[in-house]
SEZA-68506 format. One line per 2 residues: number of its first residue (from 1); their letters; for each residue x, y, z of N, C-alpha, C, O, CB. Coordinates in steps of 0.02 Angstrom, whole numbers, plus 50000, padded with zeros to 5 digits. Each point is the difference from the previous one (the first is absolute). Glycine has a CB too. Layout:
! residues N
NUM> a> X Y Z X Y Z X Y Z X Y Z X Y Z; ...
This chain:
! residues 285
1> ma> 54355 56744 53859 49967 49959 50049 49931 49978 49978 49960 50042 49979 50105 50017 50107; 49921 49877 49919 49934 49976 49981 49956 49994 50060 50025 49995 50056 50023 49945 49847
3> na> 49887 50060 50086 49954 49998 50058 50006 49934 50039 50017 49948 49973 49904 50128 49965; 50065 49930 50125 50005 49941 50045 49948 49947 49979 49951 50015 49965 50089 50058 50131
5> il> 49972 49865 49927 49954 49947 49987 49982 49966 50066 50042 49984 50042 50006 50000 49842; 49886 50005 50123 49975 49955 50053 49976 49939 49970 49947 50000 49969 50021 50092 50102
7> ay> 50069 49852 49935 49983 49936 49972 49959 49961 50052 50010 50007 50060 50094 49993 49866; 49850 49960 50050 49953 49964 50045 49977 49937 49964 50017 49987 49942 49944 50122 50114
9> gn> 49999 49853 49980 49969 49940 49970 50051 49947 49984 50003 49975 49943 49908 50097 50009; 50130 49910 50096 50051 49948 49990 49968 49934 49979 49956 49974 50034 50117 50082 50051
11> qi> 49950 49918 49858 49970 49936 49973 50036 49937 50018 49982 49946 49976 49978 50120 49932; 50092 49938 50133 50042 49943 50015 49963 49946 50041 50015 49941 49991 50084 50135 50006
13> dn> 49855 49943 50046 49973 49951 50046 49963 49944 49967 49998 49945 50027 49994 50145 50054; 49977 49922 49860 49965 49947 49964 50039 49971 49940 49973 49964 49958 49921 50090 50079
15> at> 50172 49965 49960 50041 49978 49944 50028 49930 50014 50001 49977 50057 50029 50142 49915; 49995 49847 49974 50036 49939 50006 50073 50012 49985 50017 50030 49949 49880 49904 50021
17> ls> 50146 50043 50074 50073 50010 49991 50033 49931 49988 49982 49950 50029 50016 50155 50047; 50051 49896 49880 50034 49941 49985 50073 50012 49976 50017 50056 49981 49872 49894 49993
19> gg> 50151 49997 50028 50070 50006 49974 50051 50015 50055 49983 50020 50056 49969 50020 49835; 50111 49949 50090 50056 50010 50048 50003 49944 50047 49966 49950 49994 50023 50170 49996
21> sw> 50055 49890 50060 50010 49950 50054 49999 50037 50066 50040 50045 50011 50027 49878 49915; 49888 50057 50118 49987 50038 50060 50001 49955 50062 49979 49942 49998 49952 50140 49933
23> vs> 50093 49945 50124 50004 49963 50063 49926 49977 50019 49952 50038 49995 50155 50031 50044; 49890 49867 49981 49931 49975 50013 49964 50037 50054 49939 50007 49996 50100 49885 49969
25> tl> 49997 50133 50085 49966 50036 50054 49993 50074 49985 49967 50036 50037 50078 49882 50043; 49984 50104 49866 49994 50072 49975 49981 49997 49927 50040 50021 49957 50047 50024 50127
27> pl> 49856 49931 49900 49981 49989 49927 49981 50063 49965 49989 50053 50030 49972 49835 49999; 50035 50105 49905 49983 50055 49956 49931 50030 50018 49987 50059 49991 50084 49888 49918
29> tn> 49885 50010 50115 49932 50021 50016 49999 50050 50056 49949 50033 50009 50009 49858 49953; 50096 50116 50078 50003 50049 50052 49993 50071 49973 49984 50047 50038 50085 49875 50026
31> lk> 49944 50086 49873 49993 50067 49968 49930 50023 49998 49986 50059 49988 50110 49918 49944; 49857 49975 50081 49930 50017 50000 49972 50018 50071 49940 50011 50008 50049 49913 49893
33> dr> 50056 50078 50147 49984 50013 50069 50018 50073 50016 50057 50022 49988 49962 49856 50042; 49935 50159 49997 50014 50072 50014 50047 50010 50056 50028 50054 50006 49862 49972 49953
35> rl> 50121 49923 50082 50048 50005 50055 50071 49999 49972 50026 49949 49976 49893 49993 50101; 50112 50115 49925 50064 50007 49967 50058 49959 50030 50052 49991 49969 49908 50121 50000
37> gk> 50029 49865 50092 50048 49955 50033 49997 49928 49974 50044 49960 50015 49947 50111 50087; 49959 49912 49858 49992 49935 49972 50031 49999 49931 49965 50019 49952 49932 49962 50115
39> la> 50163 50000 49925 50040 50010 49938 49997 49940 49955 49984 49944 50021 50091 50132 50041; 49943 49937 49875 50017 49947 49952 50076 50003 49990 50028 50052 49984 49858 49954 49957
41> rs> 50146 49935 50070 50073 49999 49996 50021 49945 49950 49975 49943 50004 50036 50100 50118; 50033 49973 49832 50024 49953 49950 50050 49950 50032 50033 50016 50049 49951 50072 49860
43> sn> 50019 49853 50062 50045 49948 50026 50074 50021 49992 50041 49982 50042 49873 49930 49929; 50100 50124 49980 50069 50028 49988 49992 50063 49957 49945 50024 49987 50113 49858 50020
45> dl> 50001 50144 49969 49996 50064 49965 50011 49991 49926 50016 50049 49966 50023 50010 50135; 49954 49880 49870 50005 49990 49932 49939 50030 49963 49944 49997 50027 50125 49899 49996
47> pa> 49940 50132 49917 49944 50029 49963 49941 49951 49990 49942 50019 50005 50141 50053 49939; 49935 49864 50041 49944 49951 49991 49957 49992 50061 49940 49984 49994 50130 49955 49926
49> st> 49959 50071 50139 49964 49996 50062 49961 50061 50018 49951 49996 50038 50135 49929 49997; 49934 50133 49938 49969 50063 50021 49953 50030 49948 49977 50057 50008 50124 49962 50061
51> tf> 49885 49942 49877 49955 50021 49948 49933 49968 50014 49996 49940 50013 50097 50073 49902; 49851 50029 50082 49935 49970 50010 49947 50039 49956 50011 50056 49978 50022 49907 50142
53> di> 49912 50004 49871 49945 50028 49961 49938 50014 50044 49987 49965 50049 50056 49972 49850; 49921 50113 50083 49937 50018 50034 49942 50000 49948 50003 50033 49948 50062 50038 50139
55> dl> 49883 49891 49932 49939 50003 49960 49946 50034 50041 49977 49972 50050 50055 49923 49885; 49947 50164 50045 49954 50039 50038 49928 49975 49993 49954 50028 50030 50123 50069 49956
57> gs> 49912 49850 49976 49934 49967 49993 49959 50026 49942 49964 49962 49968 50037 50021 50152; 50005 50080 49867 49968 50032 49941 50037 50064 49982 50042 50022 50039 49845 49929 49992
59> tr> 50098 50080 49915 50033 50060 49980 49985 50057 50050 49942 50014 50014 50051 49948 49865; 50057 50068 50146 49995 50054 50049 50034 50064 49977 50048 49997 49963 49947 49918 50126
61> ll> 49980 50142 49933 50034 50063 49989 50053 50009 50052 49987 49994 50060 49912 50056 49889; 50162 49964 50027 50056 50011 50046 50032 50068 49988 50012 50020 49943 50009 49856 50062
63> rv> 49992 50158 50049 50037 50062 49996 50067 49998 50039 50048 50034 49984 49841 50025 50002; 50111 49898 50067 50059 49990 50041 50009 49926 50012 49953 49966 50021 50034 50146 50033
65> fa> 50075 49863 49933 50016 49932 50019 50063 50006 50043 50047 50036 49981 49901 49910 49913; 50054 50019 50165 50056 50007 50046 50013 49935 50038 49954 49964 50020 50020 50157 49991
67> lc> 50089 49866 49998 50024 49948 50048 50021 50037 50064 50049 50037 50001 49993 49882 49903; 49920 50069 50150 50010 50043 50059 50037 49959 50054 49991 49940 50007 49903 50127 49967
69> gh> 50148 49970 50064 50035 49971 50056 50047 49944 49982 50000 49947 50030 49904 50084 50036; 50139 49983 49882 50047 49949 49976 50070 50010 50032 50014 50049 50034 49923 49943 49857
71> nf> 50104 49957 50097 50069 50002 50026 50052 50001 49944 50056 49978 50011 49904 49961 50092; 50022 50085 49838 50046 50000 49942 50064 50038 50015 49998 50052 50033 49903 49941 49890
73> st> 50155 49981 50054 50063 50030 50013 50011 50064 49954 49960 50015 49955 50085 49868 50079; 50009 50150 49980 50013 50063 49964 50015 49987 49924 49995 50046 49959 50051 50005 50151
75> sa> 49973 49888 49874 50015 49983 49929 49941 49967 49965 50008 49981 49942 50111 50007 50088; 49825 50004 50000 49943 49962 49974 49969 50040 49939 49999 50061 49999 49978 49886 50119
77> tr> 49999 50014 49835 49959 50027 49946 49934 49963 49997 49994 49945 50026 50108 50087 49911; 49850 49996 50032 49936 49968 49994 49968 50017 49933 50017 50049 49967 49969 49955 50158
79> rf> 49966 49952 49855 49965 50008 49937 49927 49981 50011 49985 49947 50029 50121 50029 49903; 49848 50066 50045 49928 49983 50005 49974 49997 49928 50014 50044 49959 49970 50012 50156
81> rf> 49977 49891 49871 49964 49995 49937 49928 49989 50014 49980 49961 50043 50120 49993 49900; 49860 50084 50019 49924 49997 50007 49971 49979 49934 50018 50025 49946 49980 50067 50142
83> sa> 49955 49861 49917 49975 49973 49940 49924 49983 50008 49973 50000 50055 50143 49955 49918; 49852 50032 49970 49931 49976 49997 49996 49925 49991 49946 49970 50004 50020 50140 49948
85> va> 50094 49858 50035 49999 49929 49989 50050 49966 50048 50052 50029 50016 49914 49989 49861; 50018 49923 50145 50037 49966 50049 50072 49980 49982 50042 49993 50044 49849 49970 49992
87> df> 50123 50028 49901 50068 49980 49979 50044 50058 49985 50058 49990 49984 49896 49909 49970; 50021 50162 50051 50038 50064 49990 50030 50001 49927 50052 50030 49989 49978 49975 50140
89> st> 49936 49962 49823 50021 50004 49932 49993 50070 49972 50038 50021 49956 49929 49861 50030; 49986 50154 50040 49995 50072 49986 49992 50035 50069 49972 49973 50048 49974 50008 49833
91> vv> 50079 50081 50119 49996 50035 50064 49969 50069 49991 50007 50033 49949 50094 49905 50092; 49865 50082 50011 49971 50067 50001 50056 50052 50016 50001 50056 49974 49885 49896 50064
93> ld> 50161 50028 50006 50055 50043 50022 50057 49954 50025 49989 49949 50033 49930 50147 49998; 50140 49925 49952 50061 49966 50026 50046 50057 50027 50022 50044 49963 49971 49854 49952
95> tg> 50020 50101 50151 50042 50054 50029 50073 49992 49980 50039 50047 50006 49883 49963 50091; 50097 49931 49879 50072 49985 49991 50033 49995 50068 49968 50006 50052 50033 50053 49837
97> wv> 50064 49929 50111 50037 49994 50063 50015 50068 50028 50026 50044 49966 50025 49848 49997; 49930 50117 50102 50005 50064 50032 50037 49991 50068 49989 49951 50034 49902 50089 49909
99> nv> 50153 50005 50076 50032 49997 50063 49947 50009 50056 49962 50048 49999 50147 49996 49949; 49890 49909 50099 49954 50007 50055 50015 50061 50044 49955 50032 50026 50030 49845 49972
101> wp> 50080 50139 50009 50021 50057 50040 50031 50051 49951 50060 49995 49989 49960 49933 50117; 49944 50117 49867 50030 50050 49954 50035 50055 50038 50005 50000 50062 49906 49975 49855
103> ev> 50114 50072 50044 50034 50057 50031 49953 50040 50044 49945 50018 49980 50133 49989 49922; 49943 50005 50159 49959 50039 50047 50036 50060 50024 49968 50043 50031 49975 49855 50004
105> yp> 50120 50110 49954 50039 50057 50021 50023 50040 49939 50046 49977 49965 49992 49960 50138; 49934 50121 49882 50022 50040 49943 50075 50014 50010 50023 50005 50057 49859 50049 49925
107> fg> 50156 49954 49962 50071 50009 50004 50013 50063 50040 49967 50052 49991 50051 49890 49898; 50031 50053 50157 50019 50053 50042 49970 49999 50071 50020 50038 50044 49993 50024 49852
109> tv> 49939 49894 50114 49970 49993 50068 50034 49949 50042 49986 49996 50060 49907 50036 49893; 50153 49928 50018 50035 49949 50036 50074 50022 50007 50030 50023 49952 49890 49887 50005
111> sw> 50108 50082 50101 50067 50023 50012 50052 49959 49961 49992 49939 49992 49970 50100 50121; 50090 49994 49864 50053 49967 49964 50031 49946 50044 50013 50011 50059 50009 50094 49876
113> gs> 49989 49836 50036 50029 49944 50039 49945 49952 50026 50016 49945 50024 50080 50130 50009; 49843 49945 49962 49944 49953 50021 49995 49945 49949 50009 50012 49941 49926 50081 50117
115> pn> 50049 49844 49965 49997 49943 49950 49947 50013 49946 50006 49972 49945 50029 49947 50145; 49915 50123 49922 49950 50011 49949 50007 50070 49967 49952 50027 49973 49972 49895 50089
117> fw> 50137 50106 49941 50009 50063 49970 49986 50002 49926 49968 50046 49975 50114 49974 50111; 49943 49928 49877 49991 50000 49928 49931 49969 49979 49970 50021 49951 50158 49971 50037
119> sg> 49848 49959 50050 49935 49965 49978 49941 50043 50023 49948 49998 49967 50104 49885 50043; 49954 50154 50042 49942 50036 50022 49943 49959 50029 49945 50024 50012 50087 50055 49904
121> ry> 49985 49856 50096 49948 49952 50027 50010 49994 50074 50050 50022 50028 49944 49913 49865; 49954 50035 50140 50009 49979 50068 50054 49949 50008 50012 49960 49955 49870 50065 50064
123> sa> 50152 49977 50038 50047 49947 50015 49963 49943 50037 49942 50007 50019 50155 50077 49987; 49939 49860 50003 49970 49944 50036 49978 50022 50072 49949 49977 50025 50123 49941 49906
125> ed> 49968 50124 50100 49983 50027 50067 49939 50044 49997 49959 50000 50046 50162 49996 49985; 49872 50041 49915 49944 50048 49995 49934 49962 49996 49950 50022 50029 50125 50063 49912
127> ia> 49924 49857 50024 49935 49967 49988 49983 49949 50055 49947 49969 49998 50070 50046 49877; 50025 49976 50174 49988 49952 50054 49937 50027 50037 49998 50055 50027 50130 49910 49986
129> gy> 49822 49991 49986 49939 50015 50035 49952 50049 49960 49947 50018 50025 50119 49963 50084; 49954 50038 49833 49959 50044 49959 49938 49963 49973 50006 49946 49970 50097 50120 49998
131> na> 49838 49962 50042 49941 49969 49977 49985 50022 49928 49957 50043 49989 50001 49950 50130; 50076 49979 49833 49999 50022 49933 49952 49960 49956 49981 49944 50017 50136 50094 49999
133> sa> 49864 49992 49929 49959 49966 49951 50030 50008 49930 50024 50053 49981 49873 49965 50090; 50100 49926 49890 50020 50003 49930 49937 50014 49960 49957 49957 49995 50142 49963 50022
135> vh> 49896 50140 49952 49937 50026 49976 50004 50014 49925 50050 50024 49975 49926 50026 50138; 49969 49934 49851 49991 50023 49933 49936 50040 50000 49948 49975 50021 50113 49926 49928
137> vf> 49941 50163 50029 49942 50042 49994 49985 50008 49923 50042 50024 49961 49984 50040 50152; 49915 49916 49869 49979 50004 49930 49985 50072 49983 49976 50037 50043 49978 49846 49959
139> sq> 50059 50139 49936 49982 50069 49978 49928 50013 50001 49979 50057 50007 50117 49944 49923; 49863 49946 50063 49928 50002 50003 49974 49931 50021 50036 49951 49995 49960 50141 49917
141> st> 49943 49906 50112 49970 49936 50018 50003 49951 49940 49981 50017 49945 49942 50043 50139; 50102 49878 49929 50015 49954 49948 49969 49932 50015 50007 49973 50055 50097 50089 49921
143> na> 49862 49909 49975 49967 49933 50009 50052 49942 49994 50039 49997 49951 49851 50050 50000; 50110 49910 50097 50043 49940 50000 49968 49948 50045 49963 50016 50046 50142 50053 49934
145> ry> 49910 49868 50007 49978 49945 50043 50060 49965 50032 49996 49981 50059 49902 50003 49870; 50157 50007 50034 50056 49961 50024 50060 50047 50010 50011 50048 49962 49946 49847 49978
147> vr> 50082 50090 50111 50063 50035 50013 50055 49951 50012 49991 49952 50038 49947 50144 50009; 50119 49914 49922 50056 49958 50011 50054 50042 50038 50021 50052 49974 49951 49878 49921
149> ve> 50049 50049 50162 50050 50036 50041 50066 49959 49994 50003 49940 50014 49907 50108 50071; 50140 49989 49894 50069 49971 49996 50049 50041 50044 50004 50061 49994 49973 49898 49887
151> is> 50058 50009 50160 50046 50032 50048 50067 49970 49990 50008 49938 50003 49903 50084 50081; 50141 50019 49903 50068 49977 49995 50040 50029 50058 50014 50060 50000 49977 49931 49874
153> de> 50027 49968 50176 50031 50021 50059 50048 49945 50028 49994 49981 50058 49906 50094 49964; 50145 49900 49937 50040 49943 50021 50057 50022 50049 50036 49957 50026 49938 49987 49862
155> dn> 50033 50122 50124 50048 50022 50048 49968 50019 50068 50030 50033 50042 50040 50006 49862; 49866 49939 50104 49968 50018 50060 50035 49968 50062 50003 49938 50003 49889 50074 49931
157> pa> 50133 50026 50113 50036 49970 50057 49959 49950 50040 50028 49957 50035 50039 50147 49970; 49868 49901 49992 49957 49954 50037 49996 49931 49967 49982 49950 50031 49952 50148 50009
159> gy> 50082 49901 49895 49997 49936 49963 49931 49985 49976 49987 49946 49975 50105 50011 50092; 49861 50091 49940 49931 49991 49977 49969 50070 49992 50029 50050 50021 49959 49836 50038
161> vq> 49953 50115 49909 49963 50063 49998 49934 49988 50037 49974 49944 50003 50079 50092 49885; 49922 50018 50140 49935 49993 50034 49958 50064 49986 50027 50054 49990 50025 49870 50105
163> ia> 49882 50067 49905 49955 50055 49982 49942 49992 50050 49978 49945 50016 50054 50060 49856; 49944 50052 50153 49945 49998 50048 49931 50004 49965 49952 49968 50023 50124 50087 50062
165> rv> 49919 49982 49862 49931 50012 49973 50007 50024 49929 50049 50032 49982 49905 49998 50132; 49997 49953 49845 49994 50024 49931 49940 50048 49998 49946 49984 50027 50105 49909 49923
167> fa> 49959 50165 50019 49944 50045 49988 49990 50006 49926 50046 50015 49962 49977 50049 50143; 49915 49924 49872 49982 50005 49928 49931 50030 49996 49950 49965 50008 50122 49935 49958
169> gd> 49926 50165 50022 49933 50035 50003 50000 50058 49952 50051 50022 49973 49934 49945 50147; 49953 50057 49870 49986 50060 49960 50015 50061 50045 50016 49992 50059 49893 49948 49869
171> gw> 50085 50120 50043 50015 50057 50039 49964 50063 49977 49977 50004 49943 50132 49944 50080; 49886 50100 50019 49973 50064 49985 50054 50052 50002 50034 50007 50050 49857 49959 49996
173> qp> 50117 50070 49899 50047 50056 49993 49961 50065 49992 49972 50014 49947 50115 49908 50001; 49912 50119 50106 49958 50061 49995 50017 50043 49943 50059 50006 49982 49928 49990 50137
175> tr> 49962 50035 49850 50013 50045 49944 50042 50060 50019 50042 50023 49961 49852 49941 49991; 50093 50060 50107 50043 50054 50028 50040 49971 50061 49972 49966 50043 49943 50126 49919
177> nm> 50147 49922 50040 50041 49966 50048 49994 50028 50070 49972 50054 50010 50104 49920 49898; 49950 49991 50141 50003 50026 50067 50036 50067 50000 50044 50011 49959 49956 49872 50088
179> vy> 49981 50161 49998 50028 50069 49999 50061 50006 50044 50012 49955 50040 49874 50091 49939; 50154 50008 50015 50056 50012 50044 49978 49996 50072 49946 50019 50020 50107 50051 49893
181> ga> 49995 49902 50125 49982 49985 50073 49995 49928 50012 49999 49979 50058 49940 50126 49950; 50057 49855 49941 50001 49927 50006 50063 49978 50035 50052 50032 49993 49880 49956 49904
183> sv> 50064 49956 50142 50058 49979 50038 50005 49924 49999 49950 49965 49993 50042 50137 50080; 50069 49874 49935 50015 49928 50011 50054 49994 50051 50051 50034 49996 49916 49936 49888
185> gw> 50023 49987 50163 50050 49993 50053 49991 49935 50037 49960 49957 49981 50044 50167 50031; 50035 49870 50042 50000 49939 50040 49960 50010 50064 50003 50053 50032 50110 49915 49921
187> ld> 49850 49980 50065 49963 50000 50065 50042 49960 50048 50005 49939 49993 49879 50071 49952; 50146 50022 50104 50041 49967 50050 49957 49970 50054 49967 50037 50037 50127 50040 49939
189> rt> 49905 49856 50029 49958 49964 50047 50040 49979 50063 49973 49964 50042 49956 49994 49861; 50132 50063 50104 50043 49984 50054 49973 50026 50064 49981 50058 50006 50114 49941 49918
191> gv> 49903 49955 50127 49981 50019 50068 50059 50021 50039 50054 49971 49993 49852 49952 50002; 50085 50126 50048 50057 50027 50043 49979 49995 50074 49949 50027 50021 50090 50055 49885
193> qe> 50003 49884 50131 49989 49998 50074 50059 50036 50035 50058 49986 49985 49876 49904 50006; 50050 50154 50054 50050 50039 50035 50008 49972 50072 49951 49994 50037 50022 50110 49891
195> ar> 50088 49879 50090 50014 49980 50070 49998 50060 50046 49999 50058 49978 50071 49847 49980; 49930 50081 50108 50003 50054 50048 50065 50040 49995 50003 50059 50016 49924 49873 50058
197> sg> 50125 50034 49902 50065 50036 49991 50001 50045 49940 50045 50041 49992 50012 49865 50061; 49892 50087 49903 49998 50039 49938 50025 49961 49940 49994 50023 49943 50024 50079 50125
199> ae> 50009 49837 49943 50022 49961 49944 49941 49974 49963 49949 49982 50031 50156 49986 50028; 49900 50029 49875 49942 49981 49959 50012 49932 49969 50057 49983 49982 49916 50138 49993
201> yf> 49973 49840 50018 50002 49935 49972 49948 49998 49941 49945 50027 50005 50094 49922 50109; 49981 50020 49833 49961 50005 49940 49976 49934 49976 50038 49952 49995 50025 50148 49977
203> di> 49870 49896 50012 49972 49939 49969 49991 50015 49926 49949 50023 49977 49991 49941 50130; 50115 50020 49856 50003 50018 49931 49955 49960 49957 50001 49939 50002 50112 50095 50017
205> qr> 49845 50000 49940 49950 49969 49957 50012 50020 49928 50030 50053 49987 49888 49946 50108; 50059 49961 49859 50005 50019 49927 49958 50064 49987 49947 50011 50030 50069 49864 49936
207> mp> 50010 50165 49990 49965 50063 49985 49966 49996 49931 50034 49990 49949 50049 50074 50123; 49852 49945 49926 49966 50005 49936 50005 50070 49969 50011 50049 50036 49911 49862 50003
209> rv> 50071 50094 49897 49995 50064 49968 49927 50026 49999 49953 49961 49999 50146 50007 49931; 49893 50096 50071 49934 50030 50001 50002 50056 49946 50044 50042 49999 49933 49929 50128
211> ar> 49973 50028 49830 49992 50056 49951 49937 50038 50015 49947 49969 50010 50114 49967 49901; 49944 50133 50092 49942 50039 50014 49997 50052 49941 50049 50032 49982 49958 49951 50149
213> fd> 49933 50024 49842 49992 50047 49942 49927 50020 49994 49956 49966 50027 50143 49982 49912; 49890 50107 50025 49932 50024 49986 49988 49997 49924 50046 50009 49960 49955 50068 50143
215> lp> 49938 49909 49880 49977 50006 49931 49942 50049 50000 49942 49980 50008 50095 49901 49962; 49979 50183 50022 49949 50053 50011 49964 50022 49939 49959 50046 50004 50108 49991 50087
217> am> 49945 49933 49851 49972 50029 49939 49970 49947 49955 50006 50003 49939 50078 50088 50069; 49882 49859 50022 49966 49948 49961 49934 50027 49973 49967 50042 50032 50086 49867 50040
219> se> 49928 50066 49867 49933 50015 49976 49950 49960 50038 50019 49953 50035 50024 50074 49852; 49893 49990 50108 49951 49960 50035 49999 49928 49977 49992 49955 50041 49943 50147 49973
221> se> 50071 49887 49921 49999 49931 49974 50059 49960 50025 49992 49942 50020 49950 50099 49878; 50118 49990 50103 50057 49963 50023 49994 49989 50076 50018 49946 50023 50053 50101 49884
223> am> 49906 50000 50131 49995 49992 50073 49951 49947 50016 50012 49963 50048 50016 50155 49970; 49917 49874 49945 49951 49949 50019 50018 49932 49969 49994 49949 50034 49918 50140 49975
225> sn> 50109 49910 49930 50013 49937 49965 50065 49969 50021 50006 49938 49998 49930 50103 49906; 50113 49999 50118 50065 49971 50018 50012 50007 50074 50004 49950 50035 50040 50076 49852
227> af> 49962 50035 50140 50017 50009 50070 49947 49968 50048 50016 49960 50044 50046 50148 49923; 49875 49910 50023 49947 49976 50042 49994 49923 50001 49995 49969 50052 49947 50139 49923
229> dl> 50059 49864 49963 49994 49928 49995 50059 49961 50025 49993 49945 50026 49936 50075 49882; 50133 50011 50082 50062 49970 50024 49998 49995 50078 50019 49950 50029 50044 50096 49869
231> qr> 49914 50009 50132 49996 49999 50073 49949 49947 50026 50012 49967 50050 50020 50156 49951; 49914 49871 49965 49949 49950 50022 50026 49931 49992 49988 49958 50043 49921 50117 49926
233> am> 50129 49912 49976 50026 49931 49986 50059 49983 50047 50005 49944 50024 49960 50066 49854; 50077 50037 50136 50061 49987 50039 49994 50010 50073 50028 49963 50040 50032 50070 49862
235> gt> 49901 50020 50118 49996 50015 50073 50071 50008 50028 50046 50020 49965 49845 49915 50047; 50116 50050 50051 50068 50001 50030 50036 49934 50004 50056 49995 50023 49904 50097 50042
237> ag> 50006 49855 49910 50030 49933 50003 50022 49979 49930 50043 49956 49996 49884 50013 50103; 50049 50057 49847 50013 49978 49933 50074 50011 49981 50031 50050 50019 49849 49974 49952
239> em> 50145 49927 49992 50071 50001 49978 50007 50044 49937 49962 49993 49953 50056 49890 50094; 50030 50162 49954 50011 50045 49945 50074 50005 49985 50042 49975 50038 49854 50088 49992
241> ff> 50122 49970 49914 50070 50012 49985 50006 50074 49980 49966 50023 49954 50054 49855 50010; 50023 50158 50070 50008 50071 49987 50061 50015 49961 50054 49975 50016 49886 50049 50087
243> vw> 50052 50016 49844 50056 50021 49955 50000 50075 49999 49955 50032 49973 50038 49863 49954; 50061 50134 50102 50003 50075 50001 50004 50032 49933 49965 50048 49984 50090 49942 50123
245> dp> 49992 49981 49851 50011 50028 49935 50021 49943 49953 50057 49977 50004 49976 50137 50045; 49921 49861 49907 50019 49945 49957 50056 50015 49950 50028 49953 49972 49858 50011 50041
247> dd> 50132 50098 49975 50055 50017 49959 50068 50000 50035 50052 50001 49967 49867 50065 49970; 50080 49931 50128 50061 50004 50039 50039 49936 49996 49973 49946 50009 49972 50134 50067
249> tt> 50119 49925 49909 50044 49943 49998 50052 49997 50055 50027 49946 50015 49955 50057 49867; 50032 50056 50149 50052 50003 50050 49971 49987 50071 50030 49964 50040 50034 50118 49885
251> ha> 49880 49948 50090 49972 49993 50067 49941 49954 50007 49967 49997 50052 50071 50114 49965; 49949 49851 49929 49940 49956 49998 50000 49953 50060 49948 49991 50032 50051 50015 49840
253> lr> 50058 49963 50145 50004 49952 50054 49980 50030 50064 49975 49965 50044 50114 49976 49897; 49922 50123 50069 49986 50033 50063 49926 50020 50004 49973 50004 50055 50146 50038 49948
255> rq> 49848 49972 49939 49937 50033 50003 49944 49959 49967 49950 50028 49978 50111 50081 50022; 49948 49826 49997 49944 49958 49979 49999 49936 50044 50051 49969 50011 49956 50076 49869
257> fl> 49933 49937 50143 49999 49946 50050 49930 49971 50007 49950 50033 49985 50144 50021 50078; 49902 49884 49960 49934 49969 50017 49973 50035 50063 50037 50013 50047 49996 49873 49902
259> cr> 49902 50128 50051 49974 50041 50051 49924 49990 50013 49968 49958 49968 50121 50122 50003; 49885 49958 50074 49927 50004 50013 49988 50074 50016 50046 50038 50016 49941 49839 50028
261> lr> 49946 50141 49951 49983 50067 50022 49994 50002 50075 49971 49954 50030 49970 50069 49862; 50086 50029 50139 49997 50008 50073 49932 50028 50021 49982 49995 50059 50142 50023 49944
263> gv> 49839 50011 49951 49935 50026 50016 49962 50013 49937 50030 50004 49946 50014 50047 50158; 49891 49954 49901 49955 50016 49945 49972 50069 50012 49961 50010 50046 50012 49869 49934
265> sp> 50048 50168 49977 49984 50071 50012 49939 50020 49958 49994 49976 49944 50128 50050 50081; 49834 50016 49999 49946 50024 49960 50025 50041 49938 50051 50035 50003 49877 49966 50102
267> it> 50035 49992 49840 50017 50036 49941 49960 50065 50002 49939 49997 50005 50087 49897 49929; 50006 50163 50063 49967 50065 50009 49994 50036 49931 50036 49984 49952 50011 50025 50168
269> np> 49911 50037 49876 49983 50040 49937 50012 50074 50016 49954 50036 50018 49956 49879 49942; 50156 50108 50034 50016 50070 50016 49980 50049 49945 50000 50061 50012 50094 49898 50056
271> gp> 49889 50017 49873 49985 50046 49946 49966 49966 49942 49993 49939 50001 50103 50129 50033; 49882 49970 49915 49963 49972 49943 50044 49946 49967 50057 50013 49980 49880 50098 50000
273> dr> 50035 49828 50015 50034 49944 49970 50072 49992 50025 50045 49984 49961 49883 50031 49941; 50081 49995 50159 50065 49991 50035 49989 49962 50064 49966 50023 50046 50080 50083 49904
275> ws> 49985 49835 50052 49990 49955 50057 50065 49983 50030 50050 49996 49964 49848 49958 49986; 50107 50036 50115 50062 49997 50035 49997 49944 50053 49947 49984 50027 50070 50141 49953
277> ap> 50043 49844 50032 50007 49948 50052 50071 49992 50019 50043 50000 49956 49858 49940 50001; 50115 50054 50109 50065 49984 50022 50011 49926 50004 49952 49962 50010 50050 50142 50051
279> we> 50060 49873 49931 50015 49927 50000 50061 49986 50045 50045 50041 50008 49907 49947 49873; 50046 49955 50145 50059 49976 50039 50010 49925 49993 49957 49960 50020 50025 50133 50062
281> ak> 50073 49889 49890 50014 49928 49985 50056 49977 50044 50052 50032 50003 49912 49979 49877; 50025 49934 50156 50051 49973 50045 50025 49932 49974 49961 49957 49982 49984 50103 50117
283> el> 50120 49932 49899 50032 49942 49976 49979 49936 50039 49995 50003 50062 50100 50071 49901; 49894 49872 50005 49986 49935 50032 50067 49966 50012 50042 49997 49955 49844 49993 49989
285> l> 50124 49983 50115 50063 49964 50016 49986 49927 50014 50047 49962 50015 50003 50142 50032
């Protein structure tokens, strides 16, 4: 298990986006809007229509790149290329073609006869309403200015692809990882009304994920230069991306998400050159 990453400083808002074919009322520029209900939707699901380029305006450090809140089908693949030149004649990194929905059920956890017994992937029913992200996590912060996004999803039952937001930012990976006791789960926002008869009525709402964890063994330099400054810059409104374990390939879809901090906690000093802080990251919907 690799140490968690708190990515921040999304560079998409000042970027220039181009390429592909997009519905006029749901243009590519909607990816620069933090309101996740304001989508970019392709005119159709042909690869030529779903490929687009991003110019971040200048060379930026990237640790996490993600397409958030997409509707890609179970058979979709994607490719990200990062470059310092606009024509992508040379690249800093090429992910190659990757399954958008990788194996998420280890062998033996799915009942015999289930449609995803052999693939171990989510079924179409499983991903309905899932607030998923197609994510690339760099092994270390990497300089790039241009990104080319290619999506192959010609079997999408909607006949188009749509994306709510792009995240492209640097990140902090603590030297010492979060300790045992860390948690990730769902926040149920459903309201319940009970009639006089005892019958219950439910106002069902979407459920965001919440991760809670402690970093109790930071050095003074890391606590001040990373944790303290990150809290100042992000507060409770700043957009972040949380990665539980960048080495995880099976449960990554479940434990990495666009988020914000639910609170800014004081950084305490419980011992010599030992600094501590609790964290709570709530998914943005």
